[in-house]
C-alpha positions as CSV (number, residue, x, y, z in Angstrom):
1,X,0.0,0.0,0.0
2,X,2.8,2.5,0.9
3,X,4.5,1.7,-2.5
4,X,1.3,2.8,-4.4
5,X,1.0,6.0,-2.4
6,X,4.6,6.9,-3.1
7,X,4.2,6.1,-6.8
8,X,1.1,8.2,-6.9
9,X,2.9,11.1,-5.2
10,X,5.7,11.0,-7.9
11,X,3.1,11.0,-10.6
12,X,1.2,14.0,-9.2
13,X,4.3,16.1,-8.8
14,X,5.3,15.3,-12.4
15,X,1.8,16.2,-13.7
16,X,2.1,19.6,-12.0
17,X,5.7,20.6,-13.0
18,X,5.7,19.4,-16.6
19,X,3.1,21.7,-18.1
20,X,4.7,24.8,-16.5
21,X,7.9,24.2,-18.4
22,X,10.0,24.0,-15.2
23,X,12.0,21.1,-16.6
24,X,13.7,23.5,-19.1
25,X,15.9,24.7,-16.3
26,X,19.0,22.6,-16.0
27,X,19.1,22.2,-12.2
28,X,15.4,21.3,-12.1
29,X,15.8,18.9,-15.0
30,X,18.8,17.2,-13.2
31,X,16.8,16.9,-10.0
32,X,13.8,15.4,-12.0
33,X,16.0,12.9,-13.7
34,X,17.6,11.8,-10.4
35,X,14.1,11.5,-8.8
36,X,12.8,9.6,-11.9
37,X,15.7,7.1,-11.7
38,X,15.1,6.6,-8.0
39,X,11.4,6.1,-8.6
40,X,12.0,3.6,-11.5
41,X,14.6,1.6,-9.5
42,X,12.5,1.2,-6.3
43,X,9.0,1.2,-7.6
44,X,8.7,0.0,-11.2
45,X,11.9,-1.7,-12.3
46,X,11.6,-5.3,-13.5
47,X,15.2,-5.4,-14.9
48,X,17.5,-4.2,-12.1
49,X,17.4,-7.3,-10.0
50,X,17.4,-9.5,-13.1
51,X,20.5,-7.8,-14.4
52,X,22.3,-8.3,-11.0
53,X,21.4,-12.0,-10.9
54,X,22.0,-12.9,-14.5
55,X,24.5,-10.5,-16.2
56,X,25.0,-13.2,-18.8
57,X,21.6,-12.2,-20.3
58,X,23.0,-8.8,-21.3
59,X,25.5,-9.7,-24.0
60,X,25.6,-8.7,-27.7
61,X,23.7,-5.7,-28.8
62,X,20.7,-4.6,-26.9
63,X,17.8,-2.5,-28.1
64,X,15.8,-0.4,-25.7
65,X,12.8,0.8,-27.8
66,X,10.8,3.4,-26.1
67,X,13.7,4.5,-23.9
68,X,12.2,7.8,-22.6
69,X,15.1,9.3,-20.7
70,X,17.2,6.2,-20.6
71,X,16.8,4.6,-17.3
72,X,16.5,1.0,-18.6
73,X,19.3,1.6,-21.1
74,X,21.5,2.6,-18.2
75,X,20.6,-0.5,-16.2
76,X,21.4,-2.6,-19.3
77,X,24.7,-0.8,-19.8
78,X,25.7,-1.4,-16.2
79,X,24.8,-5.1,-16.5
80,X,26.6,-5.7,-19.8
81,X,29.0,-8.6,-19.3
82,X,30.9,-7.8,-22.4
83,X,32.7,-4.4,-22.7
84,X,31.9,-4.4,-26.4
85,X,28.2,-4.7,-25.9
86,X,26.3,-1.8,-27.4
87,X,23.0,-0.5,-26.1
88,X,20.8,1.3,-28.6
89,X,18.1,3.5,-27.0
90,X,15.2,4.9,-29.0
């Protein structure tokens, strides 16, 4: 239940700041991205624990279609077992 309340709070804050254009300001945009990565990691991420348990899944080239601001692509990049692995985020 607490998880849903926190997720809902993040969503409400985003819905209020986005239309006002506040994310055009660099410090606010960086703060938003940090908060978004925190939110994704602790509330919505199905890949982080998988990448830690099975880094062998993340070899070769990886496509992240619908990457938004790149959270999942950054998880994949951190999990890549091969230094030559390329992550393509669209």
